Structure formats: structure tokens, C-alpha cells
N, C-alpha and C positions, 0 to 999 in steps of 0.2 A: 424456582428456587434460586436465591442469589448465589453468586460464585464465592468460593473461598479466596481470600486475598493473601498475598505473600510478596516478598521482594527478593531480588537477586542482584548481584553486583557485577558490573561489567569490568573489563580489563583496566580501564582508567579510573575506576572507583565510583563511577556513576551508578546510582541505585535505580533499578528498574522495577516498577510495580507490575505484578502479575495477577491475573484473575482466572481461576480454575473452575470449570463447570462440571467437574467430577467425571464419573464413568471411567475409572482408570483402566478397566479391562478392554475398552474399545480403542480403535486406532486413534492416534493423537492428531488433532487438527489445530495448527497454530494460525491465529488471525492477526493481521497487522493493519492498523488503521492509517489513514493519510492525514493530510492537512486541511483544515485546522481542527481535526477531531482528536479524540482520545479513545481509550479502550472501550468506553461505554457505547461507541458506535455499533459494536458487534452484539450487544445484549439480545436484541430481537432475533438475530440470526442464530446465535448460540442456543437460545431456548428451543429453537426448532431442530437442532442437530444433536442435542445431548443423548438421544436414544441411539445415535449412530457413531458418535465420536467422543473422545476425551478432548473437549474444547478448551484451549488455552489462549487467552488474549493478554495483551500487555500495553501499557502506556509507553509510546516511543519517547525517548529522552526529549525533554523540553515540554512535554504534554502531561496533563493529568497529575497523577501522584508520583510520577518518576521525577528524578532530579532534573533541574533546569540549568545546565551549564551556560555560562555567560559568553564564552568565546565562540565566535562563529566556526572556527576550525574544529570545535568539538562535535559538530554536526555532519562531518564528512561521512560518506557512505562506509568507509572502513571502520569508523567508530560504531555506526549502526550495525555493521556485521558483527562486531564484538558483542553488542547487546543481544543480538539474535542468538549467537552461540551460547551466551550465558543463560538465556531463556531455555534453550534446548537442554543444556546440561542440568538445569534446575527442575524443569517441568517434565521432560521426557528423556532422561539419561539413557543413552545407548539405543534409543528407539529411532526408527524411521518415522517421519511425520509427513502429513499432508499440509499444504500451505495455501491459505486464502488471504488475499491482500487487495487493498483498494487505494487508488490515488497514490500518494507518496509511500504508502505501505507497499504498493506494487513496484514502484520505482526502486526502492531499496531491495525488495525481494528478488528482482531480476539480478541484482548484484550477487545475491546468495545462490540462486539456482544456476548461475553461470560460473561459480567458483568451483574448481575441480575438487577441492577439499571438502565441500559441503554437499555436492550433488548426491553423494551416496546416502546422505541423511534425509533427503527430500524425496518422497514417493510420488508426489504430484503437486501441481501449482495451478490455482485458479486466480487469474489476474483480472481485475476490474478497473478500467479507466486509469491505467498507469503503465507507461512504456519504460523500457530500459533507456537510461540517458545515453548510453553508448550506441545503442541501436538508433536512437533519435538523431545522434550526431551524424551517422551515415545517411539516414533518411533525408535530413535537411540539406545534404550535399547534392541532391537531385534538383533538376530545374524543371519542375512541372507544376501543374495546378494544385495537386495534392499538397505540395510543400507550401505554396502560397496560402492555401486555405488553412493549413495548420498554423502558420505564422499569425494569421488574423486571429485565430482562436487563442493563441498564446500571448496576447497582449498583457495579461496579468503578470506574466513572468518578468517582463521588462519593468513593469510597475513595481514589483517587489524588490527590484534591485536599486530603486531610487533611495536616496538618503532621507530619513525622518518622515517623509510624507506618508508612506504606508502605515507606519506606527501611529501617526496622528489620525489617520482614517479609522483604524480599529478603535482607538481610544474615544474618538468623538461619536462613533456609531454609523457614520455615513457609508463606510466601507461594508459593514454588515448589510445594510439595506441594499446596496448595489449588488452584492453577490447573491443575496437571497432572491432578488428580483430576477437575476439571470437564470437561476435554477428553479424559480417559482416555488420556493419552499419557505417554511416558517423558521424563525430563529430557533437554535438549539440551545436550551438552557444548560445542557451538560458541559458545554465548552466554557472555559475561563479565558480571561484576557491574555493570560500567559500562553494558552494554546495558540492563539492568533499571533502573538508577538514573537515567541520563541521559534515557532515553526517556520517563519520566513528565513531563518538561518539555514534551513535545509536547502532552499533555493540558492542562497548566496554562497554557501560552501561547496555546492556540487554542480550546478547547472552549467556554468560557463566552462569549467575545466573539462567536463566530459563531452560537451558539444564541440569544443574546439579541437580536442585531441581524443576522439573516441577510441576505445579499445575494441578489439575483435573478440566478443564474448559470446560463447555458444553453450548450449545445454542439451543433454539427452533426456532431461526430466520431462514427463508428459505435461504439457501446458494447455490449459483452456483459457484463451483470451476472450474476455467478454466485453463487448463494445455497446453501450447504450446509444441508440440512434439519435437521441436529442441531447447528447453531452455538449455543453457549451464551451468546454475547455480542451477536450482531447478528441481528435477526429478518429474515425474508424481506421483510415489508412495508416496512421502512425502506430496504432495499437496492434494491427493485425498483419501488416506486410513484413513479417519477420521469419518466414519459413527457412531462410538460409541460416538463421541463428538458432532456431528451435524447430528442428525437423519433425519432432513428435508433437505437432501442434494441431489443436482444434480451435476453430473460431466460431463464436456465436454473436451475431448482432441481434440485440433485443430491444424492445420498446422501453423507453425510460430516459431519465436524466442522469446526471453525474453521480448523485448520492444514492445509488441503488441499495446499498446495505441498510440505509435508513428508510427509504421510501418504498422498497419492495423486498423486505427480508425473506418472504416466502419463496420468491423466485431465486434469490441467491442460494438459499438452502437447497432448493431442488437442483440447481446447477452443480453444486458441490457434490451432492449424493450421486447424481448421474455420472459426473466425471470420474469420481473415485471408484465407482462400480465398474466403469469401462476400463479403467487402468488395472483393476484387479481381475479383469477378464470375466466379470459377472454380467448378467443381463441388466441393462439400464432400466 
């Protein structure tokens, strides 16, 4: 059954497109996609979870049917947090929600779950292939092989900070072929050129400020950090060596590549069910 569609408006006037998979009597699960995806990423996962959750997804600003601000500063994580709060107030007013996020969805979700004002609204967090930028800033200050290995995997971040060349690569198509080859996946027709171009502003607005001057951000929210063992972009150490920031942490290393929600939605759904049941004190 297709989701119902609506919009909400963030604090700065940006319109955010929402997709509601019904079952309003069930616990709310908000899903946040990463780059260069849009809310359609979660469709196969949501279809498997509608019996258990009131699933809500949305297009992050710059992607899909949400507004596409032109200024890079409009993509700062503080703006993304405003969007998330608008989604909560619209789709789950007054409710505590479970959170599922991937890639840049996880990066911004770490901002939310470590915000003292939002922690009481979030019952649990499943993070797939996306670290906190602030946690990453402390991680990269270490001098060991794990840091060197992650820097090698992070080549694309430096590439996205170059002028005009990344945009040219997406428009001409050779960047698509390169990234699809790394992940061994087929092109995704649900993505538009805007999803690719606008989403690079997430990197340019946030990565360097947080890595250079990381904040000490902690959370008591129960976190499940899921690390695919064949992720070509994010190493397991970066995603999971975070117990000092998230003491209520569970780590699962699973077989698969970066785009687990697309390539193995059944496993993602199972992990969410298991984690939320454990958080609730029920048998997994």
C-alpha cells in the first residue's frame, strides 16, 4: 500500500515532504535517508514494518520533493535538526519515536540523539553506516592504523569539497558509474540529479567545522550501530568505537555493503524489530 503524502514547514520556511505508512496506533518509527538518496530508499523497509510501527519517512532538504535551498549554509546540521523537529511535530506530535537512519541520515540523527532537548523524544536509534561528525573528529585525532584506514576510505569527502568537478561528474554520468562500481550496485532511478548535486552541500556545510572543532556530544538513548563488513566508505572502527559517547550501545557487524536499506531491506527490518523489542524489555 503506498504511503500518504504531506508536507511540513521548517523554521526557516523550507518545505519538507513526508510519507506516512499508516498504522497510527503503533509506535512511531521515523526513517532518515542519506546521500544521494531520498525518502524512497525506505519503501521496501517500511513495507516490512507497517505491522509493527507507524512508519514515517521524509525527503531531507535538497532531495526528492522537499525544497532545495541554494545556499550551502542552509544545509548545516542545525537546519537539519529544525527539519526533524518539524517532522516530529507534524507526524508524531507529543509522541516518543524510534529512529532509523542511514549514511547522512545517521550523521544528522547523531546530532538529534545527542541534543539534550531532543533525547526525551527518541526511544531508540538504529544507525547504519553513518557516524557522528563530532565523534569522528575525536576518532581522527588518534594516531593508529584504524585512522589511516578510514582516511583511505574517506577519499570521496575530499573529492566533494573540490570546486565544479564533482558537479560535472554527476551531470556527465561518470561519477555514477564509479560509485556504483564501488558498491557493486545498479543505478537507482528514484534519484534525481538534484539529489546528487544538492546533497554535496551537506558535506561542504558540515564536515570540516565538526572535524576541526568537535563538540563533546553524548547520549543515553539506546543505540544500535550497524556496520556492514564490506562498506567501501565507512569503516567499522569509526562507526562503533563510540562507547564513551553512547554508553547504552549495541554493535552489530553484518555482511553486506553500504546501501543495506536498498540491498537487504529484510535484514534492516529484522534489526529494527529486535532492537526496539530489547529496548522495551521484550524478548527479541
